[in-house]
TORLOTI-402563 format. One line per 2 residues: their letters; for each residue x, y, z of N, C-alpha, C, CB. Coordinates in steps of 0.001 Angstrom, whole numbers, always signed. Atoms other than C-alpha are relative to their C-alpha. Glycine has a CB too. Example, Ala and Ser with C-alpha at 12.3 -4.5 7.8 and 13.67 -1.06 7.14 Angstrom:
as) +890,-1190,+0,+12300,-4500,+7800,+900,+1200,+0,-992,+27,+1246; -820,-1190,-60,+13670,-1060,+7140,-770,+1090,+730,+414,+462,-1415
//
This chain:
mp) +1258,-585,+453,+27151,+3510,-28348,-852,-1082,-674,+260,+1186,-978; +843,+1023,+618,+24183,+1257,-29205,-276,+311,-1466,-1315,-128,+758
qm) +249,-174,+1423,+23519,+668,-32888,-1420,+543,-228,+199,-1340,-751; +1315,-556,+325,+20635,+2656,-34429,-930,-1109,-480,+123,+1106,-1076
rt) +1002,+951,+462,+17483,+594,-34850,-460,+377,-1410,-1204,-44,+975; +519,-209,+1348,+16048,+160,-38337,-1316,-749,-153,+1024,-464,-1069
vt) +1273,+635,+345,+12474,-555,-39398,-211,+174,-1500,-1198,+617,+822; +313,-38,+1424,+11749,-1438,-43029,-1501,-179,-180,+787,-1094,-779
vv) +1446,+54,+258,+8196,-798,-44265,-201,-293,-1481,-716,+1346,+413; +133,+464,+1383,+7311,-2719,-47436,-1471,+75,-412,+548,-1457,-160
gs) +1378,-41,+483,+4218,-2117,-49549,-119,+873,-1220,-935,+497,+1083; +196,-915,+1118,+2894,+550,-51886,-422,+1359,+519,-1045,-550,-985
it) +496,-1349,-258,+2241,+4268,-51923,-1066,+263,-1056,+1164,+1089,-45; +1123,-142,+913,-1142,+4997,-53456,-403,+1457,-163,-1182,-816,+490
kd) +671,-1274,+168,-2893,+8000,-54903,-1476,-270,+236,+269,+633,-1423; +1359,+301,-427,-6262,+7989,-53174,-987,+1067,-473,-55,-128,+1516
fi) +1128,-865,+330,-9522,+9455,-54429,-1115,-344,+982,-468,-182,-1508; +825,+281,-1173,-11842,+9801,-51460,-1345,+720,-103,+734,+420,+1287
wr) +1358,-542,-42,-15626,+10292,-51413,-545,-167,+1423,-929,-713,-1050; +720,+84,-1273,-17428,+11115,-48153,-1316,+764,-134,+862,+571,+1180
qg) +1309,-633,+56,-21036,+12098,-47543,+109,+1501,+229,-937,-622,+1030; +42,-1446,-159,-21560,+15832,-48087,+1291,+712,-309,-397,+324,+1362
er) -1288,-615,+300,-17981,+16435,-49230,+321,-150,-1484,+1118,-628,+859; -529,+160,+1339,-16267,+17004,-52551,+1017,-1131,-15,+632,+1310,-498
ir) -1056,+1002,+137,-14005,+14293,-53883,+1338,+658,+274,-16,-649,-1414; -1341,-534,-265,-10515,+14868,-52520,+1039,-1054,-329,+140,+457,+1475
ts) -1102,+913,+290,-7182,+13348,-53440,+1061,+124,+1085,+609,+290,-1396; -1039,+22,-1029,-4400,+12348,-51109,+966,-1129,-310,-614,-169,+1423
lg) -924,+1129,+8,-1273,+10244,-51021,-318,-898,+1181,+1478,+480,+49; +343,+927,-1081,-1746,+7122,-48947,+899,-1221,-8,-1454,-431,-110
gl) -773,+1239,-83,-656,+3527,-48484,+970,+23,+1158,+752,-241,-1289; -950,+155,-1104,+2493,+2927,-46471,+515,+1321,+573,+1163,-817,-461
ly) -425,-1282,-566,+3022,+6669,-45901,-485,+169,+1432,-509,+1152,-857; +500,-107,-1369,+844,+6447,-42791,+913,-746,+975,-1435,-548,+90
nt) -883,+782,-875,+2970,+3663,-41269,+1362,+662,+132,+164,-1429,-537; -1361,-533,+45,+6226,+5293,-42327,+132,+1280,+817,+415,+262,-1440
ia) -100,-1294,-678,+5552,+8801,-41043,-304,-149,+1491,-962,+1023,-642; +270,+252,-1416,+4050,+7519,-37799,+1210,-624,+684,-1221,-910,+158
lg) -1206,+590,-573,+7113,+5350,-37184,+1101,+1044,+143,+487,-1168,-863; -993,-1066,-92,+9334,+8335,-37941,-223,+879,+1209,-18,+841,-1249
al) +317,-831,-1168,+7536,+10329,-35253,+240,-735,+1303,-1440,+467,-61; -15,+749,-1252,+7404,+7561,-32648,+1347,-644,+298,-1059,-1058,-32
mp) -1340,+574,-184,+10987,+6297,-33159,+1039,+991,-510,+135,-1372,-741; -878,-1064,+513,+13072,+9484,-33505,+1463,-399,-106,-109,+1203,+878
da) -1395,+433,+37,+16344,+7630,-32907,+211,-1208,-898,+478,-319,+1392; -98,+1149,+904,+15642,+4934,-35509,-4,+462,-1448,-1155,-988,+245
ai) +87,-240,+1442,+16035,+4775,-39289,-1223,-732,-524,+1300,-469,-743; +1201,+585,+575,+12719,+4192,-41047,+185,-51,-1506,-1278,+812,+387
vp) -302,+190,+1417,+13077,+2757,-44552,-1239,-531,-719,+1202,-971,-186; +1098,+477,+837,+9959,+2625,-46730,+543,-589,-1293,-991,+1138,-304
aa) -453,+659,+1229,+10354,+281,-49712,-1212,-238,-889,+741,-1348,+310; +1149,+91,+895,+7946,+660,-52622,+386,+470,-1386,-1180,+824,+535
nv) -119,-508,+1357,+7726,+1165,-56361,-1015,+1122,-177,-218,-1132,-1054; +849,-1195,+81,+6326,+4649,-57054,-28,+498,-1437,+511,+1119,+957
gr) +175,-445,+1370,+4916,+5878,-60368,+566,+1387,-249,-1447,-19,-356; -643,-1262,+372,+6414,+8777,-62250,-859,+1211,+321,+331,-4,-1470
di) +890,-1148,-187,+3324,+10970,-61716,-17,+524,+1428,-1395,-372,-406; +5,-470,-1394,+3699,+11133,-57916,+1366,-93,+670,-1001,-795,+804
fd) -1302,+234,-636,+7366,+10304,-57340,+554,+1268,+644,+998,-535,-1025; -553,-1248,-545,+8465,+13937,-56863,-784,+462,+1225,-6,+1102,-1072
dv) +823,-389,-1151,+5543,+14625,-54501,+327,-855,+1221,-1496,-121,-343; -348,+906,-1102,+6413,+11574,-52403,+1361,+371,+579,+5,-1472,-481
ak) -1345,-350,-463,+10094,+12513,-52236,-16,+1310,+781,+967,+108,-1188; +89,-1290,-694,+9228,+16094,-51236,-637,-164,+1367,-800,+1009,-834
ll) +672,+220,-1287,+6835,+14946,-48512,+932,-682,+997,-1269,-846,-194; -834,+760,-937,+9224,+12419,-46986,+1262,+754,+409,+384,-1331,-613
sh) -1189,-786,-351,+12091,+14931,-47019,-209,+828,+1267,+378,+919,-1155; +288,-767,-1212,+10342,+16710,-44126,+276,-805,+1278,-1452,+461,-15
fp) -133,+862,-1173,+10983,+13754,-41806,+1425,-551,+36,-1053,-1164,-28; -1448,+216,+105,+14694,+13515,-40986,+460,-1438,+155,+681,+812,+1012
nv) -461,+1378,-184,+14864,+9862,-39943,-650,-979,-972,-274,-445,+1414; +586,+844,+1040,+12937,+8559,-42960,+916,+11,-1218,-1434,+486,-380
sl) -910,+133,+1140,+15183,+7256,-45745,-787,-138,-1298,+933,-1212,+188; +601,+153,+1324,+14322,+7527,-49433,+658,-1119,-811,+93,+1311,-763
eg) -798,+966,+746,+16725,+4739,-50385,-846,-1123,-591,+1066,-584,+896; +829,+1110,+479,+13965,+2137,-50778,-1136,+415,-912,-564,-732,+1157
ir) +1050,-487,+886,+11651,+4335,-52870,+522,-26,-1436,-458,+1439,+404; -495,+228,+1368,+12078,+3245,-56488,-989,+584,-1009,+216,-1523,-269
rv) +847,-612,+1032,+10721,+5322,-59393,-193,-992,-1140,+626,+1331,-529; +291,+852,+1147,+8964,+3295,-62091,-673,+851,-1072,-903,-1212,+407
dk) +440,-839,+1110,+8091,+4638,-65525,-1424,-373,-439,+975,-131,-1187; +1407,+188,+321,+4313,+4283,-65380,-831,+777,+1011,-384,-1512,-1
qn) +871,-693,-939,+1328,+5875,-63689,-108,-787,+1290,-1388,+224,-607; +102,+644,-1299,+1101,+5145,-59986,-1381,-605,+211,+309,+994,+1105
ar) +1272,+623,-362,-1613,+2920,-58532,-946,+1016,+617,+226,-1161,+968; +1026,-879,-543,-4866,+4703,-57744,-1022,-834,+762,-684,+817,-1126
cy) +1026,+647,-800,-7306,+3734,-55032,-1202,+932,+110,+543,-377,+1406; +1246,-763,-51,-10926,+4878,-55053,-775,-446,+1230,-848,-196,-1304
ld) +572,+326,-1305,-12401,+5008,-51558,-1340,+712,+128,+965,+407,+1164; +1343,-573,-17,-16152,+5575,-51673,-657,-363,+1333,-855,-516,-1215
fv) +571,+256,-1310,-17332,+5890,-48077,-1516,+210,+24,+658,+890,+1026; +1458,-156,+93,-20870,+6723,-49249,-648,-1355,-287,-378,+1029,-1108
sg) +558,+1309,+350,-21594,+3360,-50910,+719,-1154,+699,+64,-200,-1500; -783,+1065,-628,-18916,+1438,-49023,+834,-794,-987,-909,-932,+736
th) -775,+691,+1032,-17205,+414,-52260,+1383,+630,-124,-736,+41,-1360; -1373,-465,+125,-13430,+705,-52301,+706,-906,-1005,+736,+2,+1389
fn) -684,+834,+973,-11341,-458,-55237,+1262,+697,-475,-920,-325,-1187; -1224,-564,+575,-7989,+27,-56944,+47,-323,-1483,+1265,-547,+722
dg) -27,+154,+1450,-7067,+273,-60617,+945,-1092,-486,+382,+1294,-630; -825,+1140,+380,-4665,-2663,-60560,+1334,+337,-628,-745,-835,-924
si) -1225,-400,+708,-1683,-663,-61844,+1249,-64,+867,-154,+1396,-533; -1143,+103,-906,+625,-1489,-58933,+1148,-770,-666,-418,-692,+1317
vp) -1182,+768,+398,+4178,-2612,-59730,+492,-730,+1252,+1136,+935,-620; -361,+731,-1219,+4863,-5390,-57182,+1487,+133,+325,-366,-1474,-143
vt) -1400,+39,-418,+8062,-5331,-55149,+477,-1450,-31,+183,+621,+1427; -592,+1333,+87,+10418,-8287,-55496,+1083,-142,+1056,+579,-262,-1413
la) -1093,+241,-938,+13057,-9881,-53329,+1232,+811,-396,+344,-1502,+58; -1161,-778,+459,+15733,-8187,-55481,-120,+1460,+414,+147,-98,-1527
dl) +210,-1384,-425,+14172,-4796,-54674,+298,+190,+1483,-1429,+429,-297; +45,-140,-1466,+14198,-5512,-50952,+1217,-549,+723,-1211,-684,+527
ek) -1005,+786,-705,+17215,-7665,-50203,+908,+845,+898,+840,-751,-996; -927,-811,-790,+19465,-4841,-48967,-664,+645,+1208,+611,+1071,-866
fl) +711,-640,-1099,+16734,-3616,-46589,-528,-999,+1027,-1141,+818,-542; +546,+1025,-886,+16026,-6911,-44814,+820,-198,+1265,-100,-1302,-735
na) -815,+74,-1221,+18798,-6505,-42244,-465,+1083,+971,+1527,+164,-327; +631,-1010,-855,+16472,-4554,-39949,-347,-625,+1344,-1273,+591,-676
di) +474,+539,-1275,+15123,-4902,-36421,-1374,-631,-151,-43,+1097,+1063; +1287,+592,+340,+11691,-5626,-37864,-351,+461,-1413,-1119,+405,+1038
vm) +499,-358,+1327,+10180,-5660,-41347,-1518,-19,+57,+541,-976,-1107; +1448,-77,+59,+6606,-4477,-41712,-448,-111,-1448,-511,+1309,+635
lt) +535,+188,+1347,+4630,-5623,-44752,-1451,+456,-9,+121,-1490,-459; +1339,-563,+80,+1538,-3633,-45703,-589,-292,-1373,+21,+1522,+276
fp) +665,+366,+1249,-1037,-4418,-48387,-1185,+928,-266,-469,-1468,+47; +1086,-940,+285,-3035,-1282,-49287,-853,-385,-1203,+567,+1363,-222
tg) +772,+454,+1153,-4096,-2898,-52580,-161,-1515,-43,+655,+472,-1271; -6,+1450,+89,-3400,-6600,-51991,+837,-529,-1151,-1396,-499,-135
le) -763,+378,+1188,-1175,-6597,-55078,+1488,+339,+139,-576,+695,-1228; -1350,-530,-216,+2104,-5457,-53493,+1111,-1000,-295,+130,+469,+1412
mt) -1019,+1007,+288,+3941,-8762,-53944,-687,-1342,-188,+1066,-73,+1138; +517,+1357,+126,+3473,-12411,-54813,+271,-763,+1290,+637,-728,-1214
lr) -227,+849,-1173,+3212,-15083,-52141,+1394,-629,-62,-1086,-1102,+94; -1347,+561,+146,+6403,-16617,-53545,+1054,+984,+500,+274,-368,-1470
nl) -962,-991,-470,+8275,-13351,-52937,-87,+187,+1511,-227,+1333,-707; +147,-135,-1441,+6828,-13072,-49436,+718,-1129,+736,-1478,+21,+381
ks) -687,+1134,-629,+8102,-16547,-48572,+1516,+144,-119,-456,-1325,-639; -1444,-238,+161,+11523,-15618,-49974,+488,+1052,+991,+321,+446,-1444
ik) -357,-1030,-983,+11561,-12496,-47788,+111,-622,+1383,-1042,+1144,+6; -38,+656,-1305,+10777,-14646,-44760,+1292,-792,+173,-1213,-924,+171
rr) -1229,+794,-102,+13719,-16926,-45532,+1231,+883,+143,+150,-900,-1220; -1197,-851,+9,+16166,-14030,-46050,+70,+938,+1206,+39,+817,-1276
ak) +7,-979,-1097,+15081,-11681,-43238,+514,-644,+1279,-1424,+569,+222; -547,+484,-1272,+16958,-12075,-39955,-723,+644,+1180,+1514,+288,+84
cp) +744,-736,-1014,+14244,-10336,-37979,-1475,-390,-106,+189,+1547,-168; +1435,+295,+80,+10517,-10611,-37196,-668,+723,-1164,-689,+382,+1304
ly) +847,-623,+1005,+7917,-9855,-39863,-1341,+358,+632,-195,-938,-1224; +1306,-470,-447,+4843,-7778,-38987,-842,+200,-1256,+110,+1335,+855
vd) +832,-31,+1200,+2105,-8330,-41599,-1349,+610,+346,-176,-1424,-596; +1351,-545,-79,-975,-6118,-41899,-783,-611,-1156,-6,+1587,-61
yh) +701,+811,+1008,-3395,-8422,-43763,-804,+874,-974,-936,-1008,+692; +667,-1084,+732,-5579,-5517,-44983,-675,-493,-1290,+1011,+1096,-336
ml) +702,+323,+1238,-6520,-5839,-48674,+244,-1431,-475,+411,+960,-1078; -98,+1423,+301,-5301,-9458,-48784,-1327,-693,+312,+1153,-649,+800
ah) +1312,+567,-338,-8723,-10119,-47253,-995,+125,-1143,-559,+681,+1234; +970,-309,+1043,-10310,-8936,-50472,+370,-616,-1339,-136,+1492,-149
gg) -186,+849,+1174,-9000,-11488,-52911,+1228,+249,-828,-1138,+131,-853; -1185,-289,+785,-6071,-9692,-54543,-216,-5,-1505,+1047,-972,+335
eq) +227,-81,+1437,-7784,-9392,-57924,+667,+1249,-567,-1507,+4,-314; -648,-1139,+647,-6350,-6969,-60473,-768,+1296,+279,+109,-238,-1518
vs) +829,-1134,-394,-9278,-4621,-59892,-970,-539,+1024,-746,+663,-1230; +722,+666,-1078,-10831,-5428,-56561,-824,+983,+812,+968,-735,+907
tr) +776,-756,-963,-13597,-4145,-54365,+410,-460,+1390,-1532,-180,-232; -299,+418,-1364,-13365,-4316,-50599,-1107,-889,+570,+201,+1223,+891
fg) +905,+1018,-489,-15948,-7077,-50392,+846,-1221,+304,-1140,-320,-1033; -967,+1001,-420,-14033,-9646,-48415,-382,-1409,-421,+166,+49,+1482
qr) +193,+1405,+293,-13600,-13283,-49227,+1172,-768,+587,-131,-249,-1529; -1060,+853,-528,-11591,-16177,-47891,+801,-532,-1185,-583,-1176,+870
rr) -808,+389,+1149,-8876,-16478,-50506,+558,-1400,+211,+1143,+1010,-233; -412,+1402,-107,-7720,-20010,-51269,+1391,-162,+604,-34,-650,-1363
dw) -1376,+112,-496,-4087,-19295,-50405,+224,+784,+1286,+969,+479,-1057; -100,-886,-1161,-4829,-17339,-47208,+1034,-477,+1013,-1349,+121,+674
ag) -904,+509,-1037,-2798,-19642,-44953,+1452,+321,-320,-174,-1507,+162; -1382,-286,+371,+402,-19080,-46925,+420,+1407,+366,+193,-212,-1470
wi) -318,-1390,-318,+235,-15312,-46375,+141,+203,+1504,-1075,+934,-557; +36,-198,-1443,-400,-15668,-42656,+1145,-715,+714,-1324,-479,+551
lv) -946,+837,-732,+2047,-18410,-41693,+1425,+533,-21,-15,-1382,-562; -1334,-600,-17,+5104,-16293,-42562,+140,+1051,+1097,+309,+624,-1352
ad) -13,-1166,-891,+4144,-13648,-39988,+372,-372,+1431,-1360,+682,-12; -240,+87,-1444,+5611,-13285,-36517,-1081,+770,+753,+1407,+547,+360
fi) +1134,-779,-477,+2989,-10604,-35885,-937,+174,-1185,+450,+1392,+600; +939,-256,+1092,-185,-10284,-37922,-1157,+831,+525,-515,-1327,-622
qf) +1062,-923,-391,-2789,-7532,-37782,-1160,-78,-994,+543,+1446,+88; +1240,-67,+767,-6396,-7596,-38994,-886,+1080,+626,-733,-1393,-29
nq) +1120,-625,-679,-9346,-5351,-38448,-1069,-1070,+187,-549,+1235,-802; +942,+1038,-387,-12411,-7137,-37128,-729,-604,-1196,-1000,+558,+978
fe) +698,+518,+1172,-13990,-7502,-40584,+922,-865,-842,-559,+1146,-840; -974,+826,+709,-10835,-8798,-42258,+146,-1348,+689,+1363,+711,-80
ag) -74,+1254,-753,-10517,-11367,-39489,-1278,-806,-174,+253,+277,+1489; +1279,+681,+139,-14200,-12138,-39845,-145,-755,-1304,-1104,+983,+120
hl) +58,+708,+1273,-13734,-13118,-43503,+638,-1388,+121,+701,+818,-1098; -629,+1301,-229,-11478,-15935,-42287,-749,-813,+1048,+1448,+185,+430
fg) +640,+660,-1139,-13397,-16720,-39099,-1445,-397,-307,+36,+913,+1219; +1380,+296,+343,-16841,-16724,-40707,-1005,+1000,+541,-347,-1344,+490
rp) +851,-1072,-527,-18250,-13776,-38760,+905,+1062,+620,-1032,-550,+1056; -841,-1044,-597,-16982,-10435,-37388,+471,-376,+1398,-759,+1318,+55
ie) -544,+228,-1341,-14765,-10612,-34319,-534,+1107,+905,+1582,-23,-8; +636,-1008,-844,-16775,-8852,-31606,+284,-179,+1482,-1473,-20,-221
tr) -215,+268,-1422,-15877,-10486,-28284,+1370,-637,+218,-1112,-915,+556; -1267,+649,-359,-12832,-11781,-26440,-46,-1480,-371,+294,+169,+1514
sd) +147,+1416,+352,-14177,-15320,-26967,+179,-214,-1494,-1370,-524,+442; -205,+84,+1452,-14362,-14716,-30734,+1479,+92,-346,-777,+1113,-720
al) -1417,-226,+303,-10792,-13421,-30792,+843,-1210,+393,+512,+1255,+725; -762,+1162,-463,-9507,-16392,-28793,-239,-1202,-912,-380,-351,+1453
sf) +308,+1107,+915,-11304,-18898,-31022,+703,+198,-1339,-1523,-120,-213; -693,-321,+1247,-9920,-17155,-34099,+1492,-265,+143,-248,+1468,-398
gh) -1419,+218,-248,-6436,-17237,-32579,+381,-1463,-21,+386,+595,+1315; -287,+1439,-8,-6637,-20996,-32046,+123,-540,-1418,-1095,-764,+760
el) -91,+451,+1388,-7131,-21387,-35805,+1311,+411,-654,-1161,+546,-802; -1123,-603,+718,-4086,-19281,-36692,+1364,-155,+656,-265,+1425,-182
vk) -1291,-98,-683,-1392,-19338,-34038,+834,-1250,-228,-201,+228,+1499; -985,+1065,+115,+1652,-21431,-34801,+1106,+268,+1021,+577,-88,-1457
kr) -1007,-106,-1052,+4702,-21964,-32626,+792,+1287,-67,+936,-1160,-73; -846,-1179,+97,+6608,-18982,-33995,-785,+1303,+113,+754,-24,-1299
tk) +800,-1211,-40,+3682,-16531,-33831,+111,+686,+1346,-1449,-313,-305; -117,-759,-1240,+4287,-13812,-31265,-1309,+656,+393,+1075,+1048,-132
ai) +1270,-642,-327,+915,-12086,-31530,-882,+118,-1231,+239,+1379,+608; +1025,-357,+969,-2303,-11708,-33502,-708,+1226,+555,-1009,-1192,-266
vi) +637,-1245,-417,-3739,-8193,-33340,-1272,+188,-831,+975,+1223,-168; +1274,-231,+676,-7396,-7515,-34174,-531,+1346,+467,-1029,-1154,+291
tc) +476,-1331,-369,-8464,-3877,-34256,-1500,+98,-262,+765,+1098,-786; +1467,-78,+60,-12134,-3029,-33666,-495,+1434,+130,-622,-859,+1098
ge) +425,-1389,-25,-12289,+757,-34042,-206,+526,+1404,-1258,+159,-783; +266,-607,-1309,-13877,+2560,-31109,-233,-1041,+1096,-1207,+916,-93
kg) +166,+1066,-992,-14430,-820,-29420,+1339,-538,+500,-817,-1138,-592; -1317,+405,-481,-10684,-1202,-28941,+652,-1038,-893,-106,-536,+1399
sf) -696,+1041,+763,-8546,-4145,-30009,+208,-1217,+891,+1363,+521,-548; -338,+1236,-707,-7688,-7709,-29048,+1416,-403,-389,-1020,-1143,-329
vv) -1326,+552,+261,-4223,-9193,-28717,-2,-1446,+481,+1129,+839,+708; -71,+1425,-306,-3896,-12974,-28847,+1452,-421,-110,-912,-844,-955
qp) -1400,+420,+18,-551,-14504,-27949,+186,-1309,+745,+892,+1079,+609; -343,+1192,-783,+959,-17820,-26845,+630,+417,+1325,+966,-924,-792
kd) -513,-359,-1322,+1681,-17679,-23124,-39,-1222,+905,-819,+1165,+620; -94,+1165,-885,+2923,-20485,-20864,-675,-1227,-588,-614,+318,+1348
ge) +528,+1188,+645,+1944,-23124,-23390,-1456,+84,-410,+172,-1143,+889; +1399,-172,+377,-1564,-21742,-23901,-168,+1325,-736,-920,-55,+1248
ls) +284,-1275,+621,-3237,-18895,-25721,-669,+927,+1006,-884,-185,-1240; +671,-1015,-806,-4138,-15701,-23910,-549,+1065,-927,+965,+623,+1050
cd) +603,-1066,+797,-6322,-12879,-25171,-299,+1179,+903,-1289,-487,-712; +233,-1223,-758,-6308,-9324,-23852,-812,+964,-845,+1336,+649,+440
hi) +746,-1059,+660,-8845,-6674,-24721,+638,+1332,+363,-1506,-31,+402; -642,-1295,-194,-7271,-3235,-25167,-1032,+1087,-300,+1272,+153,-914
ps) +998,-1043,+274,-9692,-295,-24766,+543,+1018,-1000,-415,+710,+1307; -397,-1086,+885,-9653,+2392,-27420,+234,+1256,+824,-1071,+249,-1090
vk) -235,-1302,-631,-8478,+5887,-26543,-872,+1019,-731,+1534,+408,-49; +955,-916,+607,-11108,+8543,-27140,+720,+1175,-645,-1004,+498,+1042
ct) -508,-1170,+706,-10322,+11219,-29692,-1041,+1102,+106,+325,-327,-1494; +975,-1064,-260,-11965,+14513,-28753,-486,+662,-1284,+606,+1049,+916
ti) +375,-590,+1283,-11967,+15851,-32322,+336,-986,-1107,+724,+1360,-229; -230,+952,+1087,-12423,+13452,-35238,+29,+746,-1330,-1095,-1104,-13
vd) -200,-637,+1306,-11003,+14900,-38447,-80,-1042,-1108,+1362,+736,-52; -71,+1039,+1026,-10318,+11695,-40391,+507,-1276,+663,+930,+431,-1194
tl) -459,+1276,-557,-9980,+8018,-39473,+815,-813,-1002,-1190,-819,+469; -737,+743,+1025,-8332,+6947,-42742,+1464,-150,+414,-104,+712,-1376
gs) -1385,+250,-397,-4997,+5324,-41917,+180,-257,+1473,+845,+1144,-390; -166,+183,-1450,-5735,+4875,-38208,+522,-1396,+329,-1333,+241,+725
gd) -549,+1335,-217,-5061,+1137,-38455,+1483,-73,-294,-728,-1000,-849; -1431,-62,+330,-1702,+1896,-40078,+791,+673,+1123,+213,+761,-1326
vy) -669,-680,-1112,-830,+4293,-37269,+18,-904,+1229,-702,+1344,+326; +17,+986,-1087,-1897,+1625,-34761,+1193,-947,-133,-1331,-803,-6
sa) -1109,+946,+185,+607,-812,-36273,+1340,+665,+260,-22,-584,-1415; -1250,-723,-272,+3344,+1833,-36141,+214,+163,+1492,-9,+1376,-682
gf) -113,-126,-1450,+2611,+2481,-32479,+364,-1312,+657,-1289,+517,+582; -299,+1325,-551,+2681,-1240,-31755,+1478,-341,-183,-881,-1076,-670
ia) -1391,+333,+281,+6042,-1731,-33447,+949,+868,+822,+295,+163,-1493; -888,-909,-731,+7601,+1347,-31839,+113,-405,+1467,-507,+1447,-108
ey) -33,+360,-1419,+6627,+281,-28326,+564,-1394,+212,-1395,+87,+599; -516,+1363,-155,+7405,-3405,-28851,+1520,-27,-97,-608,-925,-1058
lr) -1457,-29,+114,+10949,-2588,-29939,+655,+665,+1208,+409,+725,-1272; -545,-586,-1230,+11403,-503,-26775,-35,-1002,+1146,-782,+1264,+385
sp) +142,+1006,-1066,+10136,-3231,-24443,-905,-1089,-539,-585,+625,+1338; +758,+1019,+738,+8994,-6523,-25974,-1167,-597,+798,+930,-1112,-422
dv) +1213,+389,-713,+5609,-6699,-24254,-1169,+329,-929,-130,+743,+1403; +1009,-249,+1035,+2740,-7137,-26722,-1217,+748,+558,-447,-1326,-627
va) +1143,-706,-579,+49,-5892,-24317,+323,+1484,+163,-390,-620,+1361; -420,-1402,-112,+1974,-2711,-23524,+74,+642,-1384,+1371,+106,+715
aa) -86,-527,+1363,+2601,-2295,-27256,-1389,+332,-544,+703,-1011,-924; +1363,-249,+488,-1132,-2552,-27995,-627,+1212,+689,-879,-1239,+221
hf) +508,-1194,-689,-1998,+37,-25328,+581,+1270,-629,+344,-55,+1512; -625,-1163,+618,+507,+2454,-26857,-541,+204,-1416,+1534,-160,-26
as) +541,-78,+1351,-803,+1643,-30334,-1374,+670,-4,-91,-1399,-617; +1318,-631,-95,-4305,+2663,-29235,+121,+1510,+182,-798,-604,+1160
ka) -235,-1442,-177,-2983,+6032,-28090,+406,+644,-1321,+1091,+249,+1068; -464,-548,+1283,-1245,+6538,-31429,-1149,+103,-997,+1127,-872,-585
aa) +1111,-4,+949,-4333,+5606,-33464,-968,+1146,+285,-743,-1338,+46; +894,-1113,-361,-6406,+8162,-31534,+544,+1330,-495,-201,+58,+1520
qr) -597,-1244,+490,-3952,+10870,-32526,-214,+157,-1504,+1501,+37,+325; +263,-88,+1443,-4438,+9995,-36199,-1365,+640,-269,+65,-1404,-646
cg) +1371,-465,+260,-8157,+10764,-35919,-124,+1521,+91,-967,-650,+984; +72,-1445,-156,-7427,+14380,-34967,+934,+785,-884,+270,+348,+1384
ah) -1002,-684,+831,-4763,+15173,-37573,-529,+252,-1409,+1295,-826,-68; +479,-380,+1326,-5502,+17005,-40830,+891,-517,-1129,-105,+1499,-91
df) -908,+409,+1069,-2393,+15946,-42775,+1193,-713,+626,+465,+1227,-854; -1132,+791,-487,+873,+14012,-42518,+907,+798,+933,+809,-523,-1172
ke) -881,-805,-852,+2857,+16882,-41033,-607,+181,+1387,+268,+1372,-643; +648,-127,-1310,+303,+17424,-38276,+3,-1342,+731,-1448,+519,-158
lf) -63,+1328,-605,+177,+13668,-37682,+1349,-222,+663,-259,-1087,-1051; -1343,+148,-551,+3931,+13656,-37164,+136,+794,+1305,+1058,+463,-1026
rv) -135,-862,-1182,+3709,+16553,-34678,-777,-555,+1204,-489,+1420,-325; +799,+457,-1145,+898,+15094,-32552,+505,-1335,+522,-1479,-117,-389
lr) -556,+1273,-462,+2471,+11645,-32441,+1280,+221,+799,+277,-927,-1191; -1249,-269,-725,+5819,+13057,-31337,-300,+405,+1459,+816,+1123,-720
kl) +366,-421,-1351,+4007,+14502,-28278,-286,-1176,+925,-1206,+903,-54; +222,+1180,-838,+3312,+10944,-27084,+1265,-485,+680,-579,-1114,-824
l) -1275,+497,-535,+7001,+10422,-26325,+382,+714,+1278,+1111,+162,-1029
//
């Protein structure tokens, strides 16, 4: 009998306060829950292990939510005796910030979870770990690392807006990754302008790809995504069309669901283009789901 696959998802679980035009402020749990629950749906025969420090005010809610998903382990969820990190997502003004109260994860927190088939590192606040700890994880992990750059593009200050900047240590965060995912604006902060064409994506890839890099993924919303990868001694770039969602309920977390779809398909058949096509299908399902339980149900239908 083949051994059960394991995916470790490292990052933070946030309490989000969300403003949208014409709507009341709503609260929701967020962060790595999107990646974790999507992976649970798309990899029913795998163990999904989220690893995060969770504040006392939401710990019970997180544990209750994740208990609904049978292949998601709670072993890596660590309760800390302080208020959980809060993220304020103002889609009216375009200003998104966090309160800086995250408790970073350390190598000691994660060491027992690094013997996985892949480790995904997410940065919903940009404060989830130090670069030193990330490099230590790279040395200890015996598997590929998939890094979603996300809020690392926004400086990693204690209280940060989502106005991007090219952080001075950006290369250190990227060079540990076997796979790295950006959205087009995050990539644009490094490239100097938004990634809009295949030529842009290829030029950006030439700046980043090292010998061990398996793929750079750049998501562009309804315009699809680009996958840049070394191939036969050169770089190739494929454009992946988006999959239309007939009913758009919410797009928050669609990039996280994309990464989950990519990982799930790549572990089934290590083809990055096929993985990106499947990831696009998964992201479209996120747009039509009202909550995490519905997200799980609609993603499971893709199998």
